[in-house]
N, C-alpha and C positions, 0 to 999 in steps of 0.2 A: 422604269421598270426592266426586270432582268430579262433575257433571254429565255429561262426556265419558266419565267412567271407568263410570257407570251406563247410559249407551247402549251402550258396548262390551261390558258385560257381557249386557246383556239380549239383544244381539245374538247372542253367543257362545252363550248358553244356549238361545236360540230355535233356531239353526241346528244345535246339538249335543245336540236334545232325544232321548231313547232312545224309540224307538218299539215300543210292545209289540203292535201288531197283528198276528196271525198270518200275515198276507200278506206282511209286509215281509221283506225277506232280510239284511239288515244288524242289527248290533246298535246302530250308532250313523248317523245320517243327517245330511249338511250339503247341505239343498237350497240350488238356485242362488240364489246371494248375491244379496239384495234392493239391498246397499247399492251405490254409485259406485266403491269402491276395489278390488274383487275380480271380475276376470273370470272367467267359464266356460267353457271352450273345449271344442269336441268337433269336433277336424279329421278330416276324412274319410281321409286319407293321412298317409305320415312326411312327406311335403313341404310340405306345409300346416302341419305343427306346426312344422319346421325354419324355416318362413319367417315363422312367429309369433315364434320366439325372436329371428329375426334383426331383425325390424321393432322389437322391443323392447331390442335392443342386449345380449342376454342369451347371454354365453357364458362358458367358464372364465376366460378372461381378464378381464372384468366383473364378476367376483363381489364385488372389493373395492367396487363402488357399490350393491352389494344386489340382493336378489331380487325381481323383479316378481312382486306378488300375485296370482296366477291358479290357477284349479283346473282341470285336467284330468281332463273325466269319463272316459275311455277311452282307452288307448293306441291308437295306429291300427292297425288289423288287418293293415297291409302290413310293420309292424316288422320283421318275420322276413324281407322281402326285400331289407333293407340288406345288401348285401355287403361293404360297410368295417365291420368290428367296432368299430374305434375309434369310428366315426361313429355306429353303432347304441348305443355304450354313451354316449357323449355327451350322444344325444338323451333316452336313456332315464333317465338320472342327473339332467340338468336341467330334464327335465320333470317327475320327480316331487318335487324339492327344493321348492318353494313349499307342497305339500301337507305335508311335513314339519315346514316352520317353522311354518304355520299351525297344524296340530295341536299343536306345542309352545306355540304363543302361547295357544292355548283353555285347555290344561293350567295354563300359567304364571298367566294370569288368574283360573281358578278355585281355585289354590293361593292367590294374593292374597286373593281374596275369603274363602276358608276361614278364614284368619289372623286376618282384620278380624272374621268372627264370633266366632272363640273368645275374641277380645280383649274383644268386645262381653260375651259370655258371663262371661268372669271378673270385667268389672266390674260385674255385676250387671245389665245391659241386656237388656232382652227383645231377641230377632232378629226382623227386619222378616220379610214373609211371603217374598220373594225369598230371604233367608238361609236361611228353614227350608226351601223347595223346594230350593236348591241341597245344602246337607247331607242330604237324604233321598236326592236323586239320588247322591251321592257314596256314601252307605254303600251303596246298592244297586250300583253301577256297581263299585266296588273290594270288595266282598265283605267288609262288616266285620258281625259278629254283635250288636255292642253299639254305641251312641251315644257317638261320641267326644266329645260334651258332658260325658259324664257317667264315662266309662270312659277312664283315662288309657292303657292299653294300647292301646285301640282308636284313640286321638287320634294316639299313636306310629307305629301301624300304617297310617294313613290319610295322613300326613304323609310318611312314608315311600315309600307307592305313588303318591302324587299329585304326580308329578315329572316333569320331561321326560327324553328319550332324544336321545342324540347323534346328528345326523344323518347321520354316516359309518356308523354301526353300523345304522340304518334302512334305508339304500339299500344296503348291503352285503346285508343278508339277503332285500330285494326281489329285488335282483340275483341271488341264489343259488337261492331257491325259485323265481321265475319265469322263470328264464333269459333274462333281461334282457327280460321283457315277451313273450317267445314260446310259454310254456307254454300249453297247453288250458285251464287253469283261469284264467290269467289273460286271455286272448282271450276267452271265452265267461263268465266270472262275475268280472272285475275284480279276482281273488283275487291278491293279490301275494305272500302269506306262506304259502300252502298252510294257512291254517285249515279245522278241519273243522266240522261240523255233526250234528248227531243227529235232527233235525227232517227225519223222511223227506218226500222230495219236493220239498224246498227247494234243494235243492245240486246239484251234478254229481257224480256216480258214477265213483269211480277204475275204471279198466279194470283193473288188478290188485287190486282189492276182492275176497276171495275170498267165498264163500258164506255164512260165518257172520259176517261183517263186516256192520255198518248203517250206518256212517259215512259222510257226502257231504262234500264239499268245498264250503264255505260261497261262496254268490253275494254280490257285492255291488253296490249300485246304481252307485256311483262308486270311483274309485281312492282319493280321501279317504275313503270309509266303510271300506275295507280297511285304510289307514293308521291309523285311529283306533283301529278295533276290534284290531289288531295290538298297537299301544302299550298298548292297555287290557288285552291278555292278558299282556304281560310285567309289565305294574304290579300285577296283581292275582292272577295264578296262584300257587299256591306252587310250582311247578316252577322258577320264577325268583327265588324268594327270594335266592339267592345273587347275582345281579345288583343287587339293589335294597339288598343290604348293601354290595355295592361301591360302589354309587353314593352311599349316605348317607354313606361312610365318605371317600368324595371332597369331599362338600359340608362334611362336618365339619372337614376339613384345609383347606379354602378351594382345592382343586386342580380343574383343569378335568375335564370329562367326557370321557372318549375310548373310542371305539368299541372300540379294540384291549383296553382293560383290560375293559370291561364285557361284552366277548364271552367272558371266563370264566364268566360265568352263564349262558351259553345250552346248557350240556352237555346240558341233557335236551330240547332243542328237536328233537335228531337222535337217532334211534339209533345213529348214529355218534359222539356223544359227543365225544369231543377231537378227532377228525379233522374234524368239523365246526366246531368253536370255530377250528381251523388254518385251514380253508379261508374262514371267514368274514374272520379276520385277513388272509389272503393279499390277498384282494378290497379291504380297504380299503388295504393297503400296495399293491397292482399299480396302483389307480386313484386314488392319492393322495387320497383322501377326507378325510383327518384335516385338510384344509385348510380344510373346510366349517366348523371348530369355531366360528370366530368370525364366519361368514356370517351376515347378518340380511336381513329384507326390506325393501325400498326403503320409505320415507316414501309416505303415498299420494298426497301431491301431485305426486309424480313419475311417478305413473300415469296422469294423465289423459289422455295421448296415446295410451296403451297401449289404453285402452278401444275407441278406434275399429277394434280389429281383433278385439275380443272375438266376434264373430258368427261364426266359422269353422264 
């Protein structure tokens, strides 16, 4: 592992550290980046956000040049005032795509480091302290009962869970669950995917919740926290085992991951079952989100000029 890889791993691990304090509102936290390559922006209105994208030459038409690596703290409160639905969708999708790609990058790097640790163990080499810490975190985050170093089934389960999700699927679900960023839970709690919590007093109480119910809709410090928590949910919860099976089969066959295909594993995400899956697929198709399958982040060097606008 090169020096640069070690630095990048350390940065991602520190940024993605699981916070267990009772006062924290999300399972994952990505603090304001310390590096000079990822901008964190907090626009006060949708025009400021749109201007930021324009300054960075970031449009549907320029996706082949890469996506600028920035993190949006929260969607502008006035996004629902955008009358042009096409424009509202454009702003929603393009603003969230960097967070999705950054979350996938973190998962990819963790997977690479896990494979290195497994090879070291199989070769009889002791794991370094960072490797031990990473392994402990993954066991907890991905809900494993046994140690993947010594249990083959646990190892297979972790490798099947620790994998990326196609951007078109993530964005389609975010659009569906948040009403393209206009839902109460998104506006007040940065919750893009309607995830619940049973920690009383930490979330938002649904207006339609019955007197017997105790769940709340989880609050997140940032939109990235919401994306990362959602990915962990799909990657670890037993309800989405079929999604992970489909993904693993695609990997084995060397096929690309497509949201249209993986959506079949979302039947249990909603009580609407097959109708929900059809709705997610319709969003992917109608917005041509499948074009995002091969899109990547811009090289860090290309973002030097973009940082001057990071103080929104």
